[in-house]
KOLTORRO-206886 format. One record per residue: residue number from 1; x, y, z of N, C-alpha, C, O in turn. Coordinates in steps of 0.001 Angstrom, whole numbers, plus 500000, padded with zeros to 6 digits. Example, Ala and Ser with C-alpha at 12.3 -4.5 7.8 and 13.67 -1.06 7.14 Angstrom:
REM KOLTORRO-206886
[1 [513190 494310 507800] [512300 495500 507800] [513200 496700 507800] [514236 496681 508465]]
[2 [512850 497750 507080] [513670 498940 507140] [512900 500030 507870] [513409 501138 508039]]
***
This chain:
REM KOLTORRO-206886
[1 [494834 497829 472646] [495099 496705 473508] [493860 495814 473537] [492755 496292 473795]]
[2 [494040 494545 473276] [492936 493588 473307] [492789 493008 474706] [493745 492965 475480]]
[3 [491573 492563 475015] [491369 491899 476295] [490978 490457 476051] [490349 490134 475043]]
[4 [491353 489596 476974] [490993 488190 476885] [489651 487999 477579] [489228 488884 478323]]
[5 [488962 486874 477365] [487601 486702 477884] [487423 486976 479376] [486346 487407 479786]]
[6 [488435 486743 480192] [488270 486974 481629] [488222 488461 481960] [487929 488830 483098]]
[7 [488509 489324 480975] [488494 490750 481205] [489862 491306 481559] [490005 492519 481709]]
[8 [490846 490476 481692] [492180 490921 482027] [492929 491260 480740] [492660 490672 479693]]
[9 [493856 492194 480814] [494580 492581 479611] [495601 491519 479236] [496112 490803 480096]]
[10 [495892 491424 477950] [496869 490431 477478] [498280 490784 477915] [499105 489892 478114]]
[11 [498571 492063 478066] [499938 492475 478352] [500300 492389 479823] [501395 491927 480145]]
[12 [499427 492816 480735] [499820 492902 482131] [499078 491977 483068] [499578 491681 484154]]
[13 [497907 491513 482690] [497134 490661 483581] [496579 491417 484778] [496183 490798 485765]]
[14 [496543 492755 484710] [496047 493569 485821] [494535 493530 485918] [493852 492998 485042]]
[15 [494032 494094 486980] [492597 494136 487195] [491966 495320 486483] [492604 496354 486289]]
[16 [490725 495163 486101] [489961 496282 485568] [489617 497193 486743] [489583 496733 487884]]
[17 [489361 498476 486485] [489041 499397 487584] [487882 498922 488461] [487924 499097 489678]]
[18 [486861 498333 487872] [485717 497883 488672] [486022 496642 489508] [485245 496300 490399]]
[19 [487145 495956 489239] [487535 494792 490027] [488428 495163 491219] [488669 494336 492098]]
[20 [488910 496392 491244] [489818 496819 492309] [489057 497167 493581] [487874 497504 493536]]
[21 [489751 497081 494719] [489180 497519 495985] [490226 498322 496753] [491427 498169 496531]]
[22 [489764 499164 497642] [490654 500026 498408] [491413 499187 499437] [490837 498316 500090]]
[23 [492690 499456 499568] [493525 498777 500554] [493703 499719 501740] [494263 500805 501595]]
[24 [493231 499309 502901] [493343 500148 504086] [494703 499921 504736] [495069 498785 505039]]
[25 [495450 500997 504948] [496789 500923 505528] [496708 501329 506990] [496160 502379 507323]]
[26 [497263 500483 507871] [497312 500771 509295] [498766 500953 509695] [499663 500395 509063]]
[27 [499000 501730 510739] [500346 501911 511257] [500281 502015 512778] [499237 502328 513351]]
[28 [501397 501751 513408] [501470 501815 514869] [501888 503224 515263] [502942 503708 514850]]
[29 [501051 503879 516066] [501324 505233 516519] [501129 505281 518033] [500064 504932 518541]]
[30 [502153 505709 518738] [502083 505876 520199] [501549 504632 520902] [500740 504741 521824]]
[31 [501992 503454 520477] [501659 502225 521182] [500401 501516 520731] [500088 500451 521263]]
[32 [499672 502054 519784] [498483 501354 519295] [498365 501532 517787] [498996 502420 517215]]
[33 [497567 500699 517146] [497425 500716 515691] [496226 501561 515281] [495165 501502 515902]]
[34 [496415 502352 514219] [495350 503198 513678] [495411 503175 512163] [496493 503030 511593]]
[35 [494259 503317 511491] [494282 503420 510039] [494819 504789 509612] [494455 505814 510187]]
[36 [495676 504792 508613] [496276 506028 508122] [495197 506972 507601] [495361 508189 507683]]
[37 [494106 506445 507071] [493036 507281 506524] [492412 508183 507598] [491825 509213 507264]]
[38 [492528 507815 508883] [491932 508629 509943] [492866 509731 510428] [492475 510533 511276]]
[39 [494090 509790 509909] [495047 510826 510299] [494633 512180 509750] [493955 512270 508727]]
[40 [495055 513241 510451] [494856 514576 509898] [495912 514802 508811] [496803 513972 508627]]
[41 [495812 515919 508095] [496681 516170 506938] [498164 516167 507324] [498988 515621 506591]]
[42 [498506 516763 508451] [499906 516818 508879] [500467 515450 509216] [501591 515123 508835]]
[43 [499687 514648 509931] [500151 513308 510318] [500276 512409 509084] [501190 511588 509017]]
[44 [499364 512552 508097] [499487 511786 506849] [500788 512145 506147] [501482 511268 505631]]
[45 [501123 513446 506126] [502370 513882 505505] [503578 513270 506188] [504509 512816 505523]]
[46 [503566 513257 507525] [504662 512632 508268] [504771 511155 507932] [505872 510635 507748]]
[47 [503634 510479 507852] [503636 509037 507569] [504258 508748 506203] [505070 507832 506072]]
[48 [503879 509528 505181] [504383 509273 503835] [505841 509671 503659] [506496 509213 502723]]
[49 [506367 510528 504558] [507777 510913 504497] [508699 509910 505198] [509919 510000 505062]]
[50 [508140 508972 505934] [508958 508007 506664] [509799 507172 505705] [509371 506846 504597]]
[51 [510983 506839 506149] [511827 505931 505367] [511960 504634 506140] [512113 504640 507361]]
[52 [511903 503546 505438] [511985 502227 506047] [513346 501623 505734] [513914 501888 504675]]
[53 [513859 500832 506627] [515147 500218 506421] [515117 498773 506887] [514248 498368 507660]]
[54 [516070 498014 506411] [516235 496622 506826] [517596 496541 507499] [518617 496892 506906]]
[55 [517601 496086 508713] [518840 495998 509461] [519667 494831 508940] [519145 493736 508727]]
[56 [520946 495068 508738] [521831 494009 508230] [522128 492989 509335] [522207 493336 510514]]
[57 [522288 491746 508933] [522631 490697 509901] [524091 490807 510289] [524940 491186 509482]]
[58 [524366 490472 511526] [525754 490397 511950] [526309 489044 511553] [525656 488021 511754]]
[59 [527482 489028 511002] [528086 487746 510652] [528874 487235 511848] [529687 487956 512428]]
[60 [528628 486003 512203] [529283 485421 513381] [530426 484519 512986] [531088 483946 513852]]
***
């Protein structure tokens, strides 16, 4: 795979590993927001098992 002068790949345009940064994920727990990284192992497992949904609109 060749790279173009900016350092990005020709195929995907993704970032090089040294250009990436960590994304901190926060969630609302018991009425306040906390970073997921501060959770204990069990709470992290619960967080990653959550399923998200989008409520359908009612047609009027």
